[in-house]
C-alpha positions in Angstrom: 99.1 117.0 8.5 96.9 119.7 8.2 93.7 120.1 10.1 91.1 120.3 6.8 93.2 116.9 6.1 92.6 115.3 9.6 88.8 116.4 9.5 88.4 115.3 5.9 89.7 111.8 7.2 87.9 111.5 10.4 84.3 112.2 8.5 85.0 109.5 6.0 85.2 107.3 8.7 82.7 108.8 10.7 84.3 109.3 13.9 85.4 112.2 15.6 88.4 114.0 15.7 89.5 114.8 19.5 92.6 117.6 20.5 94.8 115.5 22.5 97.4 117.5 23.5 96.1 121.7 22.5 99.9 122.9 23.9 102.3 121.3 21.9 103.5 122.2 18.9 102.0 121.4 16.6 98.7 120.3 18.2 98.4 116.6 18.8 94.9 115.4 17.5 93.5 112.1 17.6 90.7 110.3 15.1 88.4 108.5 17.2 85.0 107.2 18.6 84.3 110.1 20.9 81.0 109.0 22.4 82.4 105.4 22.5 85.2 106.8 24.6 83.3 108.6 27.3 81.1 105.7 27.6 84.3 103.5 28.3 85.3 106.3 30.8 82.3 106.7 32.8 82.5 102.6 33.2 85.9 102.8 34.5 85.1 105.3 37.1 81.5 103.1 37.8 83.7 100.0 38.8 86.2 102.2 40.7 83.8 103.6 42.9 82.9 100.1 43.6 85.6 99.1 44.7 86.5 101.6 47.1 85.5 101.1 50.6 83.5 103.7 52.1 84.6 103.8 56.1 81.8 105.3 58.7 82.2 107.0 61.8 80.3 104.9 65.0 80.0 106.8 68.0 79.5 105.3 71.4 78.7 107.6 74.2 79.8 107.4 78.1 79.6 108.9 81.4 82.6 109.1 83.8 80.9 107.0 86.3 79.9 104.3 84.3 79.5 100.8 86.1 81.8 97.8 85.0 78.8 95.8 83.0 77.9 98.9 81.3 81.1 99.3 80.1 81.8 96.2 78.9 78.0 96.2 77.2 79.7 99.1 75.7 83.4 98.2 74.7 81.0 95.2 72.7 79.3 97.1 70.7 83.0 99.1 69.9 84.8 95.6 68.9 81.6 95.2 66.4 82.0 98.3 64.6 85.8 97.6 64.5 85.4 94.1 63.6 83.0 95.4 61.2 85.7 97.8 59.8 84.1 101.2 61.0 86.1 104.0 62.6 85.3 104.2 66.3 84.5 107.8 68.1 84.2 107.2 71.8 82.6 110.3 74.0 82.5 110.9 77.4 79.8 113.3 78.3 80.7 115.1 81.9 77.1 116.8 83.5 77.9 119.6 85.9 80.8 119.4 88.2 82.1 116.2 86.6 84.0 118.6 84.2 86.4 119.0 87.1 87.2 115.2 87.4 88.3 114.7 83.4 91.3 112.8 84.8 88.6 110.4 85.1 87.1 110.3 81.9 90.4 110.0 80.7 91.4 107.5 82.1 88.4 105.5 81.2 89.5 106.4 77.9 92.9 104.8 78.3 91.1 101.6 79.3 88.9 101.2 76.8 91.6 101.8 74.2 94.3 99.2 76.3 90.7 96.5 76.2 90.1 96.8 72.2 93.9 97.1 71.0 94.1 93.5 69.5 91.2 94.8 67.5 92.4 98.7 66.8 94.4 101.2 67.1 94.3 104.8 68.8 93.8 107.3 65.4 93.2 110.4 67.5 94.1 110.6 71.9 91.3 111.9 74.5 91.3 115.4 73.7 88.4 117.8 76.0 85.6 119.4 73.4 83.9 121.6 75.8 81.9 119.3 78.1 82.3 116.5 76.3 86.3 114.3 76.3 86.7 112.1 72.6 88.8 109.5 71.2 89.1 107.9 67.9 89.9 104.3 67.2 90.5 103.1 63.7 90.2 99.5 62.9 93.7 97.7 62.7 94.5 96.8 59.2 95.6 93.2 59.6 92.5 92.2 61.1 90.7 94.2 59.4 91.8 92.1 56.3 91.5 88.6 57.8 88.2 89.2 59.3 86.5 90.1 55.3 87.1 86.8 53.7 85.5 84.6 56.6 82.6 87.2 56.6 82.7 86.0 52.7 82.8 82.5 53.1 80.1 82.8 56.1 77.6 84.8 53.6 78.4 81.9 50.7 77.3 79.1 52.9 73.7 80.6 54.5 
């Protein structure tokens, strides 16, 4: 149909003539309410953003010569972060001459990974960056999915 004819029909119906495929031969147009279309599209995008899960990275800092009880307290917070669905960055900071004993820090990070293997998996292994050693732990998908319905039930009861 000629362009003038399409424009006339769209004006009669009080709608817009929208080009759908400008590179096609001949170009493809559509008669529609463009304002309504844009509104519905923004609603769909908003709904998609609501359903997205934002994963944050929580950080736990340690020293290479940490005591057993202090390590247990830090492990408790790591477990709490993982059950909430957050990634955890475990950082060991070395002071002064401690940097010469990075194997002690690596051993400590391996111990932490072994302790929480039921809740999370090591995403990035131990690596030295300057005077600190870091490891990133991601929550396990099967555990995270099971925890969320339980939390929703608890919230509904309270």
